[in-house]
RODREN-458891 format. One record per residue (C-alpha): residue number from 1; residue in one letter; x, y, z. Coordinates in nm, 3 decimals, padded with zeros to 5 digits, always signed. Layout:
{NUM a {X Y Z}},
...
END
This chain:
{1 x {-01.333 -00.039 -01.969}},
{2 x {-01.106 -00.152 -01.684}},
{3 x {-00.957 +00.116 -01.465}},
{4 x {-00.627 +00.117 -01.283}},
{5 x {-00.823 +00.025 -00.970}},
{6 x {-00.979 -00.274 -01.148}},
{7 x {-00.632 -00.385 -01.254}},
{8 x {-00.509 -00.341 -00.898}},
{9 x {-00.795 -00.551 -00.758}},
{10 x {-00.727 -00.827 -01.009}},
{11 x {-00.356 -00.816 -00.928}},
{12 x {-00.431 -00.843 -00.555}},
{13 x {-00.668 -01.137 -00.610}},
{14 x {-00.392 -01.318 -00.797}},
{15 x {-00.140 -01.225 -00.528}},
{16 x {-00.370 -01.364 -00.256}},
{17 x {-00.376 -01.697 -00.440}},
{18 x {+00.003 -01.721 -00.452}},
{19 x {+00.203 -01.960 -00.238}},
{20 x {+00.418 -01.668 -00.120}},
{21 x {+00.112 -01.484 +00.011}},
{22 x {-00.043 -01.788 +00.179}},
{23 x {+00.283 -01.877 +00.351}},
{24 x {+00.433 -01.539 +00.433}},
{25 x {+00.145 -01.294 +00.492}},
{26 x {+00.039 -01.455 +00.824}},
{27 x {+00.404 -01.456 +00.931}},
{28 x {+00.431 -01.085 +00.844}},
{29 x {+00.127 -01.007 +01.060}},
{30 x {+00.260 -01.220 +01.346}},
{31 x {+00.598 -01.047 +01.346}},
{32 x {+00.469 -00.690 +01.329}},
{33 x {+00.215 -00.757 +01.604}},
{34 x {+00.483 -00.858 +01.855}},
{35 x {+00.505 -00.627 +02.156}},
{36 x {+00.868 -00.517 +02.101}},
{37 x {+00.776 -00.223 +01.874}},
{38 x {+00.849 -00.144 +01.513}},
{39 x {+01.041 -00.390 +01.297}},
{40 x {+01.267 -00.250 +01.026}},
{41 x {+01.197 -00.362 +00.670}},
{42 x {+01.552 -00.495 +00.643}},
{43 x {+01.496 -00.714 +00.950}},
{44 x {+01.165 -00.842 +00.812}},
{45 x {+01.335 -00.920 +00.481}},
{46 x {+01.606 -01.120 +00.658}},
{47 x {+01.368 -01.300 +00.895}},
{48 x {+01.115 -01.389 +00.627}},
{49 x {+01.361 -01.438 +00.338}},
{50 x {+01.163 -01.210 +00.104}},
{51 x {+01.243 -00.880 -00.071}},
{52 x {+01.135 -00.538 +00.053}},
{53 x {+00.884 -00.508 -00.230}},
{54 x {+00.690 -00.800 -00.077}},
{55 x {+00.698 -00.637 +00.266}},
{56 x {+00.549 -00.318 +00.120}},
{57 x {+00.290 -00.519 -00.070}},
{58 x {+00.190 -00.706 +00.247}},
{59 x {+00.152 -00.374 +00.432}},
{60 x {-00.058 -00.225 +00.151}},
{61 x {-00.274 -00.537 +00.134}},
{62 x {-00.329 -00.542 +00.510}},
{63 x {-00.432 -00.176 +00.510}},
{64 x {-00.675 -00.235 +00.225}},
{65 x {-00.831 -00.507 +00.442}},
{66 x {-00.860 -00.265 +00.734}},
{67 x {-00.565 -00.397 +00.934}},
{68 x {-00.395 -00.094 +01.096}},
{69 x {-00.036 -00.138 +00.978}},
{70 x {+00.189 +00.150 +01.081}},
{71 x {+00.504 +00.230 +00.889}},
{72 x {+00.758 +00.498 +00.967}},
{73 x {+01.134 +00.548 +00.987}},
{74 x {+01.149 +00.296 +01.272}},
{75 x {+00.978 +00.019 +01.075}},
{76 x {+00.644 -00.163 +01.069}},
{77 x {+00.405 -00.253 +01.350}},
{78 x {+00.034 -00.292 +01.418}},
{79 x {-00.130 +00.015 +01.569}},
{80 x {-00.290 -00.038 +01.907}},
{81 x {-00.483 +00.290 +01.886}},
{82 x {-00.563 +00.572 +01.648}},
{83 x {-00.285 +00.793 +01.782}},
{84 x {-00.025 +00.540 +01.663}},
{85 x {-00.190 +00.527 +01.320}},
{86 x {-00.215 +00.904 +01.261}},
{87 x {+00.132 +00.944 +01.109}},
{88 x {+00.074 +00.665 +00.858}},
{89 x {-00.265 +00.809 +00.762}},
{90 x {-00.112 +01.156 +00.715}},
{91 x {+00.165 +01.008 +00.498}},
{92 x {-00.085 +00.819 +00.280}},
{93 x {-00.305 +01.128 +00.242}},
{94 x {-00.005 +01.336 +00.137}},
{95 x {+00.095 +01.076 -00.122}},
{96 x {-00.262 +01.079 -00.256}},
{97 x {-00.258 +01.459 -00.290}},
{98 x {+00.082 +01.445 -00.462}},
{99 x {-00.049 +01.192 -00.714}},
{100 x {-00.354 +01.409 -00.791}},
{101 x {-00.130 +01.712 -00.851}},
{102 x {+00.082 +01.505 -01.091}},
{103 x {-00.227 +01.384 -01.279}},
{104 x {-00.354 +01.741 -01.309}},
{105 x {-00.021 +01.859 -01.452}},
{106 x {-00.006 +01.573 -01.701}},
{107 x {-00.359 +01.641 -01.827}},
{108 x {-00.253 +01.998 -01.903}},
{109 x {+00.007 +01.867 -02.150}},
{110 x {-00.269 +01.786 -02.401}},
{111 x {-00.577 +01.969 -02.269}},
{112 x {-00.804 +01.912 -02.572}},
{113 x {-00.742 +01.538 -02.575}},
{114 x {-00.775 +01.509 -02.197}},
{115 x {-01.112 +01.689 -02.208}},
{116 x {-01.225 +01.463 -02.493}},
{117 x {-01.134 +01.155 -02.287}},
{118 x {-01.316 +01.287 -01.979}},
{119 x {-01.630 +01.351 -02.188}},
{120 x {-01.622 +01.002 -02.340}},
{121 x {-01.583 +00.819 -02.008}},
{122 x {-01.818 +01.035 -01.799}},
END
């Protein structure tokens, strides 16, 4: 049975094959690695002629490949050291905890059925 992660991996494989990805992902990495600091999403959108959702997807994809993309209120950039990356890591960890709390609360809506599902897939 496919999981959400399997679906995500398939979606990313398809995205990597797209013309948009092949043409714009290297440009995204080039721009955020420039030495002038963070680049606002709005500026990236204007420079690259793509929507913010693509910028976020490029950042997520780069991170999943181990590329240290930093994002904060100032914009996006590549981390040059761990200190620069700490805030992004903390933000991602917090989002992960928040998602797990939400899942826990939703499972409590129908506890008998949730337990049944856990037993079947374990």
